[in-house]
C-alpha positions as CSV (number, residue, x, y, z in Angstrom):
1,M,158.0,152.6,91.9
2,T,156.9,155.0,89.0
3,A,153.6,155.7,91.0
4,V,155.4,156.8,94.1
5,T,157.9,159.1,92.3
6,D,155.1,161.0,90.2
7,Q,153.2,161.4,93.6
8,D,156.6,162.9,95.1
9,R,157.1,165.0,92.2
10,T,153.4,166.3,92.3
11,E,153.8,167.0,95.9
12,H,157.0,168.8,95.5
13,T,155.4,171.1,92.8
14,D,152.8,172.1,95.3
15,Q,155.1,173.1,97.9
16,T,157.2,175.4,95.3
17,Q,153.8,177.1,94.2
18,G,153.4,178.3,97.7
19,T,151.0,175.6,99.3
20,V,151.3,175.8,103.0
21,L,151.8,172.4,104.8
22,T,151.4,171.4,108.3
23,D,154.0,169.8,110.5
24,G,152.4,166.5,110.2
25,E,152.4,166.6,106.2
26,T,155.8,168.0,106.4
27,D,157.0,165.2,108.4
28,G,155.0,162.5,106.5
29,R,156.2,163.6,103.2
30,A,159.8,163.9,104.3
31,N,159.7,160.0,105.6
32,G,157.7,159.1,102.2
33,E,160.4,160.8,100.2
34,R,163.1,159.1,102.4
35,T,161.4,155.7,102.1
36,S,161.1,156.5,98.4
37,S,164.8,157.0,97.9
38,E,165.7,153.9,99.9
39,Q,163.3,152.0,97.6
40,M,164.8,153.2,94.6
41,R,168.3,152.6,95.8
42,G,167.5,149.1,96.4
43,E,165.7,148.5,93.2
44,T,168.8,150.1,91.5
45,W,170.9,147.6,93.2
46,V,168.5,144.5,92.2
47,R,168.8,145.7,88.2
48,D,172.6,145.6,88.8
49,R,172.7,142.2,90.2
50,E,170.1,141.0,87.4
51,A,172.2,142.5,84.9
52,D,175.3,140.7,86.1
53,A,173.3,137.4,86.2
54,R,172.1,138.0,82.6
55,A,175.6,138.3,81.5
56,E,176.4,135.2,83.3
57,D,173.8,132.9,81.9
58,G,172.8,134.7,78.7
59,R,169.1,135.2,79.5
60,G,166.8,137.4,81.3
61,V,165.5,137.0,84.8
62,E,162.1,138.7,84.8
63,G,159.3,136.7,85.7
64,V,157.1,135.3,83.1
65,P,153.2,135.5,83.9
66,E,151.0,132.5,83.7
67,A,149.0,132.0,80.6
68,G,145.6,133.7,80.9
69,D,146.5,136.3,83.8
70,A,146.8,139.9,82.7
71,E,149.9,141.5,84.1
72,T,149.3,145.0,85.8
73,P,152.2,147.8,86.4
74,G,152.4,146.6,89.9
75,D,152.7,142.9,88.6
76,A,155.4,143.9,86.3
77,E,157.2,145.4,89.6
78,D,156.7,142.4,91.6
79,H,158.2,140.2,88.8
80,R,161.5,142.0,88.8
81,V,161.9,141.4,92.7
82,R,160.9,137.9,92.6
83,G,163.3,137.4,89.7
84,A,166.3,139.1,91.8
85,A,165.3,136.8,94.7
86,A,166.0,134.0,92.6
87,F,169.8,134.2,92.3
88,E,171.4,133.9,95.7
89,P,170.3,134.6,99.5
90,P,171.9,138.2,99.6
91,V,169.9,139.3,96.9
92,A,166.6,137.8,98.4
93,E,167.2,139.7,101.6
94,Q,167.7,142.8,99.7
95,V,164.6,142.1,97.9
96,S,162.9,141.6,101.2
97,M,164.0,145.0,102.5
98,V,162.6,146.7,99.2
99,K,159.3,145.1,99.7
100,E,159.0,146.4,103.5
101,A,160.1,149.5,102.3
102,A,157.5,149.9,99.9
103,V,154.9,148.6,102.3
104,A,156.1,151.3,104.7
105,H,156.1,154.0,102.2
106,A,152.3,152.9,101.2
107,R,151.2,153.3,104.9
108,V,153.0,156.7,105.2
109,R,151.3,157.9,101.8
110,H,147.9,156.4,103.2
111,D,148.2,158.2,106.4
112,D,149.2,161.2,104.5
113,C,146.3,161.0,102.2
114,D,143.9,160.6,105.4
115,A,145.4,163.9,107.0
116,R,144.6,165.6,103.8
117,G,141.3,164.0,102.8
118,T,142.3,163.4,99.6
119,D,142.1,160.3,97.3
120,D,145.2,158.7,95.9
121,D,144.9,157.1,92.5
122,T,148.3,155.5,92.2
123,P,148.4,151.7,91.8
124,S,149.0,151.1,95.8
125,R,145.5,151.6,97.1
126,T,143.5,151.4,100.4
127,D,140.1,150.1,101.0
128,A,137.4,151.3,103.1
129,D,138.9,149.8,106.4
130,G,142.4,151.3,105.6
131,A,143.9,147.7,104.8
132,W,146.5,147.8,102.2
133,D,146.1,146.2,98.9
134,D,148.5,145.2,96.4
135,G,146.6,144.0,93.8
136,L,148.1,140.4,93.6
137,I,146.0,138.6,96.0
138,A,142.2,137.7,95.8
139,R,141.3,138.8,99.3
140,R,142.0,142.2,101.2
141,V,143.7,141.3,104.7
142,S,144.5,143.4,107.5
143,E,148.1,144.2,108.7
144,T,148.2,141.5,111.5
145,A,146.9,138.7,108.9
146,A,149.7,139.9,106.5
147,A,152.4,137.3,107.5
148,E,149.4,134.5,107.1
149,L,148.8,135.4,103.4
150,V,149.4,132.5,101.0
151,P,151.2,133.7,97.6
152,V,149.7,132.9,94.4
153,E,151.7,130.5,91.9
154,P,155.2,132.1,91.4
155,R,156.0,133.3,88.0
156,T,159.3,131.9,87.2
157,A,161.7,133.4,84.8
158,R,161.0,130.4,82.3
159,Q,158.2,127.9,82.6
160,P,159.7,124.3,83.1
161,A,159.2,122.0,80.1
162,V,156.3,119.4,81.2
163,P,155.9,116.7,79.0
164,P,152.4,116.3,77.5
165,L,149.8,113.5,78.3
166,A,150.3,110.1,76.6
167,Y,147.5,107.9,75.9
168,D,148.2,104.3,75.6
169,G,147.4,102.1,72.7
170,P,143.9,101.0,73.6
171,L,142.7,104.1,74.7
172,R,144.2,105.7,71.2
173,S,142.5,103.0,69.3
174,R,139.0,103.7,71.1
175,L,139.3,107.3,70.5
176,D,140.1,107.0,66.9
177,A,137.1,104.6,66.5
178,L,134.8,107.3,68.3
179,R,135.7,109.8,66.0
180,E,135.1,107.5,63.0
181,L,131.8,106.5,64.7
182,V,130.7,110.3,64.8
183,G,131.8,111.1,61.2
184,L,129.8,108.3,60.0
185,S,126.7,108.8,61.9
186,R,126.5,112.8,61.3
187,T,124.0,112.2,58.2
188,R,121.9,109.7,60.0
189,L,121.8,111.0,63.5
190,D,120.8,114.1,65.1
191,S,123.5,116.6,66.3
192,G,122.1,116.1,70.1
193,T,122.7,112.4,70.0
194,L,126.3,112.8,69.0
195,A,126.7,115.9,71.2
196,E,128.5,114.2,74.3
197,A,130.5,112.0,72.2
198,G,132.0,115.1,70.0
199,R,132.6,116.7,73.6
200,V,134.4,113.7,74.9
201,L,136.7,113.8,71.9
202,D,137.3,117.5,72.1
203,E,138.1,117.2,75.7
204,A,140.2,114.1,75.1
205,A,142.2,116.2,72.3
206,A,142.6,119.0,74.7
207,R,143.7,117.3,77.6
208,R,146.5,115.5,75.7
209,R,148.2,118.6,74.7
210,L,148.2,119.6,78.2
211,S,150.8,118.5,81.1
212,G,150.9,114.6,81.8
213,Q,152.8,115.0,84.9
214,H,150.0,116.9,87.0
215,T,146.8,115.9,88.2
216,V,143.7,118.0,88.7
217,V,141.5,116.9,91.4
218,A,138.2,119.0,92.2
219,I,137.0,119.0,95.7
220,A,133.1,119.1,95.3
221,G,130.1,119.1,97.9
222,A,126.9,120.5,99.2
223,T,126.9,123.6,101.5
224,G,128.1,123.2,105.0
225,S,129.7,119.9,104.1
226,G,133.2,121.5,104.9
227,K,134.8,121.1,101.6
228,S,136.8,124.3,101.8
229,Q,137.9,123.4,105.2
230,L,139.4,120.1,103.9
231,F,140.8,122.1,101.0
232,N,142.8,124.3,103.5
233,A,143.5,121.3,105.6
234,L,145.4,119.7,102.6
235,A,147.0,122.8,101.8
236,G,148.2,123.5,105.3
237,V,146.8,127.0,105.3
238,A,143.8,128.9,105.2
239,I,143.3,129.3,101.1
240,S,139.6,129.2,100.6
241,E,137.2,131.3,102.9
242,T,135.1,129.2,105.6
243,G,132.5,130.3,107.6
244,V,128.6,130.2,108.5
245,R,127.7,132.6,105.6
246,R,126.1,130.4,102.5
247,P,127.3,130.2,100.1
248,T,131.0,130.6,101.3
249,T,132.8,129.6,98.2
250,A,131.7,131.9,95.1
251,A,134.0,131.0,92.4
252,P,136.6,128.0,92.2
253,I,139.9,128.6,93.8
254,A,143.1,126.5,92.5
255,C,146.1,125.4,94.4
256,S,149.1,124.0,92.6
257,W,151.9,121.8,94.6
258,S,154.3,122.4,91.4
259,D,155.3,124.4,88.5
260,G,153.9,124.0,85.0
261,A,150.4,123.6,85.7
262,A,149.2,127.1,84.4
263,S,147.9,125.7,81.4
264,L,145.6,123.1,82.9
265,I,144.2,126.0,85.3
266,D,143.7,128.2,82.3
267,R,141.6,125.3,80.9
268,L,139.4,125.3,84.0
269,G,138.9,128.9,83.2
270,I,140.5,130.3,86.7
271,P,141.7,133.4,87.0
272,G,145.2,134.3,88.2
273,R,143.9,136.1,91.3
274,L,142.4,132.7,92.4
275,R,145.4,130.5,91.9
276,R,147.4,129.6,95.3
277,R,150.6,127.5,96.4
278,P,150.4,125.5,99.6
279,V,152.3,127.2,102.1
280,Q,154.6,124.0,102.5
281,A,157.6,124.1,100.1
282,Q,157.8,121.6,97.2
283,D,160.4,119.4,99.1
284,A,158.6,119.5,102.5
285,D,155.3,117.7,100.7
286,P,156.8,115.5,97.8
287,Q,153.9,113.1,98.0
288,L,151.6,115.8,96.4
289,R,154.1,117.1,93.9
290,G,151.9,117.4,90.6
291,L,148.6,117.8,92.4
292,V,146.5,120.6,91.4
293,L,143.3,120.8,94.1
294,V,140.5,122.9,92.8
295,D,137.9,124.2,95.4
296,L,134.5,124.4,93.9
297,P,131.2,126.3,94.9
298,D,128.4,124.5,96.4
299,H,126.9,122.1,94.0
300,D,123.4,122.9,95.5
301,S,123.8,126.4,95.9
302,A,120.9,128.8,95.3
303,A,123.1,130.9,93.0
304,V,122.7,129.4,89.3
305,Q,126.1,130.6,88.5
306,H,127.7,128.5,91.3
307,R,125.9,125.3,90.0
308,E,127.3,126.1,86.4
309,H,130.7,126.5,87.7
310,V,130.6,122.9,89.2
311,D,128.8,121.3,86.3
312,R,131.7,123.0,83.8
313,I,134.5,122.0,86.0
314,L,133.5,118.6,86.7
315,R,133.5,117.5,83.2
316,L,137.2,118.7,82.7
317,V,139.1,117.6,86.1
318,D,140.7,114.5,86.5
319,A,139.2,113.1,89.4
320,V,136.8,114.5,92.2
321,I,136.7,114.4,95.9
322,W,133.1,114.3,97.1
323,V,132.8,115.7,100.6
324,V,129.6,114.8,102.4
325,D,128.4,115.5,105.9
326,P,126.4,113.0,108.2
327,E,123.3,115.0,107.7
328,K,123.4,115.4,103.9
329,Y,125.2,112.2,102.8
330,A,122.0,110.5,101.4
331,D,121.0,113.7,99.4
332,A,118.8,112.8,96.2
333,V,120.3,115.6,94.5
334,L,123.9,114.3,95.1
335,H,123.0,110.9,94.2
336,E,120.6,111.3,91.3
337,R,122.4,114.1,89.5
338,Y,126.1,113.4,90.4
339,L,127.0,110.1,91.8
340,R,124.7,107.8,89.5
341,P,125.4,109.4,86.1
342,M,129.2,109.2,87.1
343,A,129.1,105.5,88.3
344,G,131.4,104.7,85.7
345,H,134.1,107.0,87.0
346,A,134.5,105.2,90.5
347,E,138.3,104.7,89.9
348,V,138.6,108.6,89.7
349,M,136.6,109.5,92.7
350,F,137.0,110.0,96.5
351,V,133.9,110.0,98.6
352,V,134.8,111.6,102.1
353,L,132.7,111.6,104.9
354,N,133.6,114.7,106.7
355,Q,132.6,116.0,110.2
356,V,132.7,112.7,111.9
357,D,133.8,114.4,115.2
358,R,130.3,115.1,115.5
359,L,129.1,111.5,115.7
360,P,129.5,110.0,119.1
361,G,130.6,106.2,119.7
362,E,130.0,104.0,116.7
363,A,127.4,106.3,114.8
364,A,130.6,107.2,112.6
365,D,131.0,103.4,111.3
366,Q,127.3,103.2,110.8
367,V,127.2,106.3,108.8
368,L,129.9,104.9,106.7
369,D,128.5,101.9,106.3
370,D,125.1,103.4,105.2
371,L,127.0,105.4,102.9
372,R,128.7,102.6,101.1
373,R,125.3,101.0,100.6
374,L,123.9,103.9,98.9
375,L,127.0,104.2,96.7
376,D,126.6,100.8,95.8
377,E,122.9,101.0,95.1
378,D,124.3,104.0,92.6
379,G,126.3,101.5,90.8
380,I,129.6,102.8,92.2
381,A,132.1,100.3,92.5
382,L,133.8,100.8,95.9
383,G,138.0,100.2,96.0
384,E,137.9,97.6,98.3
385,Y,140.4,94.4,99.0
386,G,142.4,95.9,96.1
387,E,139.7,96.2,93.5
388,P,139.5,99.4,91.3
389,G,136.8,101.6,92.5
390,A,136.1,104.7,94.5
391,T,138.2,105.4,97.7
392,V,135.7,105.8,100.7
393,L,136.9,107.5,103.8
394,A,135.8,109.2,107.0
395,L,137.7,112.0,108.5
396,S,137.4,115.3,110.3
397,A,139.0,118.4,108.4
398,L,138.4,120.4,111.6
399,T,140.3,118.3,114.2
400,G,142.7,116.6,111.6
401,H,141.3,113.1,112.3
402,G,142.0,110.9,109.0
403,V,143.2,113.9,106.7
404,G,146.6,111.8,106.6
405,E,145.1,109.1,105.4
406,L,143.2,111.1,102.7
407,R,146.7,112.9,101.9
408,D,148.3,109.2,101.5
409,S,145.8,108.1,99.3
410,L,145.7,111.2,97.4
411,G,149.6,111.1,97.2
412,Q,149.6,107.5,95.9
413,F,146.7,108.2,93.4
414,V,148.8,111.5,92.0
415,A,152.1,109.5,92.0
416,E,150.6,107.0,89.6
417,R,150.0,109.6,86.6
418,G,147.1,107.6,85.7
419,A,144.2,109.5,86.4
420,A,143.9,111.6,83.3
421,V,143.7,108.5,81.0
422,R,141.4,106.7,83.4
423,R,139.2,109.7,83.2
424,I,139.3,110.0,79.4
425,S,138.7,106.3,79.1
426,A,135.6,106.4,81.5
427,D,134.0,109.3,79.7
428,V,134.5,107.3,76.3
429,D,132.7,104.4,78.3
430,A,129.9,107.0,79.2
431,A,129.4,108.3,75.7
432,A,129.6,104.5,74.4
433,Q,126.6,103.6,76.6
434,R,124.6,106.6,75.8
435,L,125.0,105.9,72.2
436,R,124.2,102.1,72.8
437,P,120.4,102.3,72.2
438,V,121.2,103.8,68.5
439,Y,123.9,101.2,67.6
440,A,123.3,97.7,69.2
441,T,120.6,95.5,67.8
442,R,118.6,92.7,69.0
443,S,119.5,90.4,66.1
444,N,121.5,90.4,63.1
445,A,120.0,93.2,60.6
446,G,120.2,92.6,57.0
447,L,118.7,91.2,53.9
448,S,118.8,87.5,53.2
449,E,118.6,85.7,50.1
450,E,115.3,84.4,50.8
451,A,113.9,88.4,51.2
452,R,115.8,89.3,48.0
453,E,114.1,86.5,46.1
454,E,110.8,87.3,47.6
455,F,111.1,90.8,46.4
456,A,111.9,89.7,42.9
457,A,109.0,87.4,42.9
458,R,106.8,90.2,43.9
459,L,107.9,92.4,41.3
460,A,107.6,89.8,38.6
461,D,103.9,89.1,39.6
462,A,103.2,92.8,39.4
463,V,104.4,93.0,36.0
464,G,102.6,89.6,35.0
465,A,105.6,87.8,34.2
466,T,103.6,84.6,34.8
467,A,101.0,85.7,32.5
468,A,103.3,87.0,30.1
469,G,105.0,83.5,29.7
470,E,101.7,81.9,29.5
471,A,101.0,84.2,26.5
472,A,104.0,83.4,24.8
473,E,103.4,79.7,25.0
474,R,100.0,80.1,23.5
475,A,101.3,82.3,20.9
476,W,103.7,79.7,20.2
477,L,100.9,77.0,19.7
478,R,98.6,79.2,17.7
479,N,101.6,79.7,15.2
480,A,101.9,75.9,14.9
481,N,98.5,75.5,14.4
482,K,98.3,77.8,11.7
483,A,101.6,76.2,10.0
484,C,100.4,72.5,10.6
485,G,96.8,72.8,10.6
486,T,94.5,71.7,7.6
487,P,93.5,74.1,5.3
488,W,89.8,73.4,5.9
489,L,90.5,74.1,9.6
490,R,92.2,77.3,9.1
491,L,89.5,78.3,6.5
492,W,86.8,78.0,9.5
493,R,89.0,79.7,12.1
494,W,89.5,82.7,9.8
495,C,85.8,83.1,9.4
496,R,85.2,82.6,13.1
497,S,87.4,85.5,13.8
498,R,85.9,87.8,11.1
499,R,82.2,87.2,12.8
500,E,83.6,87.9,16.4
501,A,83.1,91.5,17.8
502,P,86.3,93.5,18.3
503,T,85.3,94.8,21.7
504,G,86.5,91.8,23.5
505,R,90.0,92.2,22.3
506,F,90.1,95.7,23.8
507,L,88.8,94.7,26.9
508,L,91.2,92.2,27.2
509,G,94.1,94.7,26.2
510,A,92.8,96.9,29.1
511,Q,92.5,94.4,31.5
512,Q,96.2,93.2,30.6
513,D,97.7,96.6,30.7
514,E,96.1,97.4,34.3
515,E,97.6,93.9,35.5
516,A,101.0,94.9,34.3
517,T,101.2,98.1,36.1
518,A,99.7,96.7,39.3
519,R,101.0,99.9,41.2
520,Q,99.7,98.5,44.6
521,R,101.5,95.5,44.2
522,V,104.9,97.2,43.8
523,E,104.3,99.5,47.0
524,H,103.5,96.3,49.1
525,A,106.6,94.6,47.6
526,V,108.7,97.8,48.7
527,R,107.2,98.2,51.8
528,T,107.6,94.5,52.7
529,V,111.4,94.3,51.8
530,A,112.0,97.6,53.8
531,D,110.4,96.2,56.9
532,Q,112.4,92.9,56.4
533,A,115.7,94.8,56.1
534,S,115.3,97.2,59.1
535,A,113.9,94.2,61.3
536,G,115.7,94.5,64.8
537,M,117.8,97.6,63.9
538,P,117.6,100.8,66.2
539,A,114.9,103.5,65.3
540,P,117.3,106.1,63.2
541,W,118.8,103.6,61.4
542,A,115.6,101.6,60.4
543,Q,114.2,104.9,59.4
544,A,116.9,105.6,57.2
545,V,116.5,102.1,55.4
546,R,112.8,102.4,55.0
547,E,113.4,106.0,53.5
548,S,116.2,104.6,51.3
549,A,113.6,102.0,49.8
550,V,110.8,104.5,49.4
551,R,113.0,107.2,47.4
552,G,114.1,104.1,45.3
553,A,110.5,102.9,44.8
554,Q,109.6,106.4,43.0
555,G,109.0,105.7,39.7
556,L,109.6,102.1,39.7
557,P,106.0,101.1,38.6
558,E,106.7,103.2,35.5
559,A,109.9,101.6,34.9
560,L,108.5,98.0,35.1
561,D,105.9,98.7,32.8
562,Q,108.5,99.7,30.2
563,L,110.4,96.8,30.7
564,A,107.5,94.4,30.5
565,A,106.9,96.4,27.0
566,R,110.4,95.7,26.0
567,A,111.0,92.5,27.5
568,G,107.3,90.6,27.0
569,L,106.4,89.1,23.5
570,P,108.9,89.6,21.0
571,S,107.8,91.4,17.6
572,G,106.8,89.0,14.7
573,R,106.2,85.4,14.9
574,P,107.8,83.0,17.2
575,P,110.5,81.1,15.7
576,R,109.9,77.6,14.2
577,P,111.3,74.3,14.9
578,G,113.3,72.3,12.0
579,W,110.4,69.8,11.6
580,W,108.0,72.4,10.7
581,P,108.6,72.3,7.1
582,V,108.3,68.5,6.9
583,A,104.8,68.9,8.9
584,V,103.6,71.6,6.4
585,L,104.8,69.3,3.5
586,V,103.1,66.2,5.1
587,Q,99.8,68.2,5.7
588,A,100.1,69.4,2.0
589,A,100.4,65.9,0.9
590,M,97.2,65.2,2.9
591,T,95.3,67.8,1.2
592,I,96.5,66.9,-2.3
593,L,95.3,63.1,-1.4
594,Q,92.0,64.5,-0.7
595,V,91.5,66.6,-3.6
596,V,93.0,63.8,-5.9
597,G,90.4,61.3,-4.6
598,G,87.7,63.6,-4.9
599,L,88.3,64.4,-8.5
600,W,88.5,60.9,-9.2
601,L,85.5,60.1,-7.9
602,V,83.9,63.0,-9.5
603,G,85.2,61.7,-13.0
604,Q,83.9,58.6,-12.3
605,I,80.2,60.0,-11.6
606,V,80.5,62.2,-14.9
607,G,81.7,59.0,-16.9
608,V,85.1,60.5,-17.9
609,M,87.0,57.9,-15.9
610,A,86.2,54.1,-15.4
611,P,84.2,53.3,-12.3
612,N,86.6,52.3,-9.3
613,L,85.2,53.4,-5.9
614,G,88.4,51.7,-4.2
615,V,91.2,53.8,-4.8
616,P,89.7,57.1,-4.9
617,V,87.9,56.8,-1.7
618,L,91.1,55.2,0.0
619,L,93.1,58.3,-1.4
620,M,90.2,60.8,0.2
621,L,90.0,59.0,3.4
622,A,93.8,59.0,3.8
623,G,93.7,63.0,3.2
624,I,90.8,63.2,5.5
625,V,92.2,61.4,8.3
626,G,95.8,62.1,7.7
627,G,95.3,65.8,7.9
628,P,94.0,66.1,11.4
629,L,96.4,63.6,12.5
630,V,99.3,65.3,11.4
631,E,97.8,68.4,12.8
632,W,97.4,66.6,16.5
633,S,101.0,65.3,16.2
634,C,102.1,68.7,15.5
635,R,100.6,70.0,18.5
636,I,101.5,67.3,20.6
637,A,105.4,67.9,19.4
638,A,105.1,71.5,19.9
639,R,104.0,71.5,23.5
640,G,107.6,71.0,24.6
641,P,109.1,73.8,22.6
642,A,106.2,76.3,23.5
643,R,106.5,75.5,27.1
644,R,110.2,76.6,26.9
645,Y,109.4,79.6,24.7
646,G,107.1,80.8,27.4
647,Q,109.2,80.1,30.3
648,E,111.9,81.8,28.6
649,A,109.9,85.0,28.1
650,E,108.8,84.6,31.8
651,R,112.5,84.6,32.7
652,R,113.4,87.5,30.8
653,L,110.7,89.6,32.5
654,R,111.4,88.4,35.9
655,E,115.2,89.2,35.3
656,A,114.2,92.5,33.9
657,A,111.8,93.3,36.9
658,S,114.6,91.9,39.3
659,G,117.3,94.0,37.9
660,C,115.2,97.2,37.9
661,G,114.0,96.8,41.7
662,R,117.7,95.8,42.8
663,A,119.0,99.0,41.3
664,R,116.3,101.3,42.7
665,V,115.8,99.4,45.7
666,L,117.8,96.7,47.3
667,D,121.1,98.6,46.3
668,P,120.3,101.5,48.2
669,V,119.1,99.6,51.0
670,S,122.1,97.5,50.9
671,A,124.2,100.5,50.9
672,E,122.4,101.9,54.3
673,L,122.9,98.3,55.7
674,L,126.6,98.6,54.8
675,R,127.0,101.8,56.6
676,Y,125.2,100.7,59.7
677,R,127.4,97.5,59.5
678,E,130.7,99.9,59.6
679,V,129.4,101.9,62.3
680,R,128.7,99.0,64.5
681,E,132.2,97.7,63.8
682,Q,133.4,101.0,65.1
683,Y,131.3,101.1,67.9
684,A,132.6,97.7,69.2
685,L,136.0,99.1,68.9
686,V,134.7,102.1,71.1
687,R,133.6,99.9,73.9
688,G,136.3,97.6,73.4
689,A,133.9,94.3,73.0
690,G,131.4,93.1,70.8
691,V,128.0,94.8,70.5
692,G,124.9,92.6,71.8
């Protein structure tokens, strides 16, 4: 209205400045001024009625545009007219009169512009063919086709409150488990492996916030399959363009059978100019109330952008109607790229064999049976005999044969209000199936007690625990020999040790140090326990277990050397049992008897003492025989304590080596195994069953 008024003012200014106008121009301008005056009077009357209505119900009447649809000045004018038409029939008639006056005025202005050969930059535009375009519809139509024009989804004064989608308890539990599973696995698995699961979680959260009373169904198919024709047949009017030109559908078009679906269509990225409403009133087609039908471009289009539209929207809709024709129903692209990967979504799929009117006789039944066979090979369950699965129908969108059956099935499907939940559940199933190779195992993974004991034994051998125990036992026996041996034997051993070369001891010490380190034995023990722990696990988690074992093994040989030095032979002499002093006294007595008997014999030889060989000889023999006998008895008695002493030394070293290996290797490996058990439990919840 503003644009028309400004134009009239401009023309009036030109006339006052002395511009000479022709008779045709004068008549056209006069008609335009009369039309503008009538239109302004009608608009003033509408505003008055709107003000009265606002005073009655306390709210405005101007329409609210859909989310994501930018409002132009022409849109704002149309909103006011539509808001006025919502009150009572007389207002609607007046609005219709105003619209007709606006159309007539635009035609007069168009003729006026053509007569003058000038351009008009006002919002009411004309195309190259002279057809009027009001800026609100997707395609420009001629005056003869204006009566068949399908309106976009009306913008009401206030969008009705639509309850959001509600997930049932099992699905919520599965989504929570999938979210927990992704969180536990981010540091162990690459982002590409978890990408699909993350997308499912995002889409499930986004869909949950939107309407639960609407079902978004996409019509997909190949070039020439007749999906746009079926789309128009369901809507009852030619909304989507059809024809022999390929590709015909360049962008997705949405048609909503009820209000409140704007946010759902916004999620699909379909602009407002490509949104429609069916030609029937809502009460005339109640079985499809809540349906949002989307006509997609060809999935086999030569334009990459068209295929991208199809792939993107197919991941967002609640259900899909696949339209095939007798020529391309067995197309490998359709089955391998779409149907087979979506086999788990059979409950939210319709497969329609279109153009059966082209098949003579029983050929339609034969093609339909072959289509069912191909779908069964794809793994798609067919909804036959009341079982859940895909609905397979044969129809002709051109003649209308079978369209009513599809409408009834689609109406029942929409009325259940369960398509969105089933679609999300199928997406979770698909994500779980894709993640199966990184969570499912062939056997129970973990470390058994036998594997732990074997690892501790290998570390004990690496530090020489057995040799250390034997050395402690020998040290005990040597100490016992020193305490209980005869003086003469101890003197002989001392002299022999003095005559031995010192190099032998140094070589023996170097050999013992090399045996204590045994780096290769430690590395072999770590590799063995890591392989045992990761046996049967998926590759990413097995790699994580091995890496944790290798990190823990860094510095383990040096730590074991230090433990061997601290927990090996104790400093000083081994402890002595309580009978050792008695044995020492007895050994001393035997020595005294030998000395007394010898001195007695020497005295007799010298003549100091009276000759008597029996007593001194007996004393000497008792000392000579009793000393070794006491030493032998002490050695026999010392074997038990010496063995226990050596075993204690070996035990201490084994425990020290086992504790070091447990802290550095087994604990990190056990932590990885625990994390893996947690993710397996979450994965079992995602699948809704145990993992195998």
